[in-house]
C-alpha positions as CSV (number, residue, x, y, z in Angstrom):
1,M,-30.0,-38.8,-40.8
2,I,-30.3,-35.6,-38.5
3,G,-27.8,-33.8,-40.4
4,R,-24.0,-32.5,-38.7
5,E,-25.6,-31.3,-36.1
6,F,-28.5,-31.3,-33.4
7,D,-29.5,-30.5,-29.9
8,F,-30.2,-32.7,-27.4
9,D,-33.8,-32.0,-27.0
10,L,-34.6,-33.8,-31.0
11,L,-32.6,-36.4,-29.5
12,A,-34.9,-37.7,-26.9
13,R,-38.4,-36.8,-28.7
14,M,-36.1,-39.7,-31.4
15,T,-35.4,-42.1,-28.3
16,D,-37.6,-44.5,-26.1
17,N,-34.3,-43.1,-23.1
18,S,-34.7,-41.9,-20.1
19,D,-33.0,-38.3,-20.4
20,D,-30.4,-39.5,-18.3
21,D,-29.2,-42.4,-20.3
22,L,-29.2,-40.7,-23.4
23,S,-27.4,-37.9,-21.3
24,D,-24.4,-40.8,-20.2
25,I,-25.0,-41.6,-24.6
26,V,-24.3,-38.1,-25.8
27,D,-21.5,-38.5,-23.2
28,E,-19.6,-40.8,-24.5
29,A,-20.1,-39.9,-28.2
30,V,-18.6,-36.8,-26.4
31,I,-15.2,-38.3,-25.0
32,A,-15.0,-40.6,-27.9
33,H,-14.6,-37.5,-30.1
34,V,-17.5,-38.9,-31.7
35,I,-19.1,-35.4,-31.5
36,E,-18.9,-32.9,-30.0
37,D,-20.2,-29.8,-28.2
38,M,-21.1,-26.3,-29.9
39,T,-19.7,-24.1,-27.7
40,A,-22.0,-21.5,-29.0
41,A,-25.3,-22.7,-27.7
42,I,-26.1,-25.4,-24.3
43,E,-27.1,-28.8,-25.9
44,L,-26.0,-28.7,-29.3
45,Y,-23.2,-30.8,-30.9
46,R,-21.9,-31.4,-34.3
47,F,-20.6,-35.1,-35.9
48,T,-16.7,-34.5,-35.5
49,H,-15.9,-35.4,-39.1
50,A,-18.4,-35.8,-41.9
51,L,-17.2,-38.5,-42.2
52,I,-18.5,-40.5,-38.7
53,Q,-22.4,-39.2,-39.9
54,Q,-21.8,-40.4,-42.9
55,T,-20.8,-43.4,-41.8
56,L,-23.2,-44.0,-39.2
57,Y,-26.0,-43.2,-41.9
58,E,-24.5,-45.5,-43.9
59,K,-24.6,-48.8,-41.7
60,Q,-28.4,-48.0,-41.5
61,T,-30.8,-50.3,-42.7
62,S,-31.9,-48.6,-46.3
63,S,-35.6,-49.0,-44.4
64,R,-34.5,-46.8,-41.5
65,R,-33.1,-44.1,-44.2
66,A,-37.0,-44.3,-45.7
67,R,-38.8,-43.9,-42.4
68,L,-36.6,-41.6,-40.6
69,P,-36.3,-38.7,-42.5
70,P,-40.7,-38.1,-43.1
71,R,-39.7,-38.4,-38.4
72,I,-37.6,-36.2,-38.4
73,G,-38.9,-33.3,-39.5
74,E,-42.5,-33.8,-37.9
75,T,-40.8,-34.0,-35.0
76,L,-38.7,-30.3,-35.9
77,E,-42.2,-29.2,-37.1
78,D,-42.8,-29.7,-33.6
79,I,-40.1,-28.3,-31.7
80,Y,-39.9,-25.0,-34.0
81,R,-44.0,-24.7,-34.9
82,D,-43.0,-21.0,-33.9
83,G,-40.6,-20.4,-36.1
84,L,-40.7,-22.2,-39.6
85,E,-39.4,-19.9,-41.4
86,A,-35.6,-20.2,-40.3
87,R,-36.1,-24.1,-40.5
88,A,-37.9,-24.7,-44.3
89,S,-34.4,-25.4,-46.1
90,E,-33.7,-28.1,-43.4
91,L,-38.0,-29.3,-42.8
92,V,-37.6,-29.9,-46.9
93,G,-34.4,-32.2,-47.0
94,H,-35.8,-34.6,-44.3
95,F,-39.4,-34.3,-45.5
96,S,-37.8,-35.0,-49.3
97,K,-36.0,-38.1,-48.2
98,S,-39.3,-39.7,-47.4
99,S,-40.2,-43.4,-49.2
100,R,-43.9,-41.7,-48.4
101,R,-45.5,-40.2,-51.4
């Protein structure tokens, strides 16, 4: 739900896992070729294929698919508060998927 590309900071803020536990999870996903490191940036990842991302998305309940996008948007607003204009389309995408109106 966070998109094809994502960073560790967003994952950390969206979960209750410790950084060490989350690092282990991310490492396992990289080893399994579910995600890959983006070599241009530290702690930036992307799904190796859009179908993997889509499959994981479809495994979520409709309730979770409705609740998470605004939470992701709010977290991104917090992370990028000094550069929101550059993230406007990404934020709109998350907030527009919200079932809360």
